[in-house]
C-alpha positions in Angstrom: -31.7 8.3 -2.3 -28.4 9.8 -3.2 -27.1 9.2 0.3 -28.1 5.5 0.2 -26.4 5.2 -3.0 -23.1 6.6 -1.6 -23.3 4.4 1.5 -23.8 1.3 -0.8 -20.9 2.3 -3.1 -18.5 2.8 0.0 -19.6 -0.7 1.2 -19.0 -2.1 -2.4 -15.5 -0.5 -2.2 -14.8 -2.2 1.1 -15.7 -5.7 -0.4 -13.7 -4.9 -3.6 -10.7 -4.0 -1.6 -11.2 -7.0 0.6 -10.6 -9.5 -2.4 -7.2 -11.3 -1.4 -5.4 -11.5 -4.6 -2.3 -12.6 -2.9 -4.2 -15.5 -1.4 -5.6 -16.4 -4.6 -2.3 -16.3 -6.5 -0.7 -18.9 -3.9 -3.9 -21.1 -4.2 -4.1 -20.9 -8.2 -0.5 -21.0 -9.1 1.1 -23.0 -6.5 -1.8 -24.8 -4.6 -0.6 -23.4 -1.3 -2.0 -21.2 1.4 0.4 -18.0 1.3 -0.3 -17.5 4.8 1.6 -20.5 5.9 4.9 -19.6 3.9 7.4 -16.9 4.1 6.3 -13.9 6.0 2.8 -15.4 6.2 1.3 -12.3 4.8 -1.1 -12.0 1.8 0.5 -9.0 0.4 2.6 -8.6 -3.0 5.9 -8.9 -1.4 5.4 -12.4 0.1 3.9 -13.3 -3.2 7.0 -12.1 -4.8 9.3 -14.1 -2.5 7.1 -17.5 -2.3 5.3 -17.8 -5.7 7.5 -15.8 -8.3 8.3 -12.2 -9.4 5.8 -11.9 -12.1 2.9 -13.0 -9.9 4.1 -10.7 -7.1 4.1 -7.8 -9.5 0.5 -8.7 -10.8 -0.8 -9.0 -7.3 0.8 -5.5 -6.4 -0.8 -4.1 -9.5 -4.2 -5.6 -8.7 -4.1 -4.5 -5.0 -3.4 -1.0 -6.1 -6.3 -1.2 -8.6 -8.6 -2.2 -5.7 -7.8 1.2 -4.3 -7.6 3.4 -7.6 -10.7 1.9 -9.4 -13.3 2.6 -6.5 -12.0 6.3 -5.9 -11.9 7.1 -9.6 -15.5 5.8 -10.0 -16.6 7.7 -7.1 -15.2 11.0 -8.6 -16.9 10.2 -11.9 -20.2 9.4 -10.3 -20.2 12.4 -7.9 -17.9 15.1 -9.4 -18.1 17.4 -6.5 -15.3 19.8 -6.2 -15.9 20.8 -2.4 -14.5 19.9 0.9 -17.5 17.5 1.7 -17.1 16.0 -1.8 -13.3 15.5 -1.0 -14.1 13.6 2.2 -16.5 11.4 0.5 -13.6 10.2 -2.0 -11.6 9.8 1.1 -14.3 7.6 2.6 -14.3 5.4 -0.6 -10.5 5.1 -0.4 -10.4 4.2 3.3 -13.1 1.7 2.6 -11.0 -0.1 0.0 -7.9 0.1 2.1 -9.5 -1.2 5.4 -11.0 -3.9 3.2 -7.7 -5.1 2.1 -6.2 -4.9 5.8 -9.3 -6.6 7.3 -10.7 -8.7 4.5 -13.7 -10.6 5.8 -12.8 -13.3 3.2 -9.9 -14.5 5.3 -11.3 -14.1 8.8 -10.6 -10.2 8.8 -6.9 -10.8 8.6 -5.5 -9.1 5.3 -2.5 -7.5 4.1 -0.6 -4.3 5.2 -2.6 -1.9 2.9 0.3 -0.3 1.2 -0.4 -1.2 -2.5 -4.2 -0.5 -2.1 -3.4 3.0 -0.3 -1.0 3.8 -3.1 -3.7 3.1 -5.8 -6.4 5.0 -3.8 -4.2 8.1 -3.2 -3.0 8.0 -6.9 -6.5 8.8 -7.7 -6.7 11.6 -5.3 -3.2 13.2 -5.3 -1.2 11.7 -8.2 2.0 14.0 -8.0 2.7 13.4 -4.2 2.0 9.6 -4.8 4.5 9.6 -7.5 7.0 11.4 -5.3 6.4 8.8 -2.6 7.0 6.0 -5.0 10.2 7.5 -6.0 11.4 7.6 -2.3 10.2 4.0 -1.9 12.2 2.8 -5.1 15.3 4.8 -3.8 15.0 3.2 -0.2 14.5 -0.4 -1.7 17.2 0.0 -4.1 19.7 1.1 -1.4 18.7 -1.3 1.3 16.8 -4.2 -0.3 14.0 -3.8 2.5 10.6 -3.4 1.1 9.2 -2.6 4.7 11.5 0.4 5.3 10.8 1.5 1.7 7.0 1.4 2.5 7.5 3.4 5.7 9.6 6.0 4.1 7.1 6.4 1.3 4.3 6.7 3.9 6.1 9.7 5.5 6.9 11.1 2.0 3.4 11.2 0.9 1.8 13.7 3.2 5.0 15.8 3.3 4.6 15.9 -0.6 1.1 16.9 -0.3 1.9 19.9 2.0 4.7 20.9 -0.4 2.4 20.7 -3.4 -0.2 22.6 -1.4 2.3 25.4 -0.5 3.7 25.7 -4.1 0.2 26.3 -5.3 -0.7 28.7 -2.6 -3.5 26.6 -1.2 -4.8 26.2 2.2 -2.3 23.7 3.9 -5.0 21.8 6.0 -6.9 19.6 3.6 -8.7 16.3 3.8 -6.0 14.7 1.7 -3.3 15.8 4.0 -5.1 14.7 7.0 -5.7 11.1 5.6 -2.1 11.2 4.4 -0.9 11.3 8.1 -3.5 8.8 9.0 -2.2 6.3 6.5 1.4 6.9 7.8 0.2 5.9 11.2 -1.6 2.9 9.7 1.5 1.8 7.9 3.6 1.8 11.1 1.0 -0.1 13.0 0.9 -2.6 10.3 4.5 -2.8 10.0 5.2 -3.0 13.7 6.7 -6.5 13.4 9.0 -5.5 10.5 10.2 -2.5 12.4 11.2 -4.9 15.4 13.0 -7.0 12.8 14.6 -3.8 11.4 15.8 -2.8 14.7 17.2 -6.1 15.4 18.6 -6.7 12.0 16.8 -9.8 11.1 14.3 -8.2 8.5 14.7 -10.1 5.2 15.5 -8.3 2.2 13.8 -8.5 -1.2 17.0 -9.2 -3.0 20.6 -10.2 -2.4 23.7 -8.5 -3.3 27.4 -9.3 -2.5 29.3 -7.2 0.0 32.2 -5.9 -2.1 34.3 -4.9 1.0 34.5 -8.7 1.7 36.2 -9.6 -1.4 33.2 -10.7 -3.4 33.6 -14.3 -2.0 30.0 -14.5 -0.9 30.6 -15.2 2.7 28.6 -12.1 3.8 25.5 -11.4 1.7 22.7 -9.2 2.5 19.5 -11.1 2.6 
């Protein structure tokens, strides 16, 4: 029966992760389908741009909670400190993340999974996630590109996991490190259109700032 409970719990994590908070924010706060505005994505960044800063931040936190909550609950229900137990926690995390990316509530077309992944990994490896969030904030602050910050953070997470393991003298090849690199690949795949726009110089920025080298006349603004 325990195996059945675990399968049901993982399925529930998928359905929880699939809740499209970005879509709901657009419908409830603006009466719009967020998929028809901005980048047409249901993630927090598009909500930030289209609906507003506070709703965008709220959607990010809720999307992160979709990953954090199920993993934390799984660890409380099945407190197994073993490799097999760790793989189950990762299964729950991946279920929540895939639910967000392939939400059945919106025809299996959801967001890019960064917020949900950050929440899930925070429950598994908090210090590496904090390091990755620091990289995200630094890149976003320097460039204004959320996509570039997300990609940089995706690479920073498994590297931080490896560094933490090395500093603690632990075996370097662990399930969390493996899933970290898998998530890096997933972020690259879900951000492939952003990567093309970054290379073309047409990727929109989250915020604008003046180019002081142009005399501050506003003729050249980053956007």
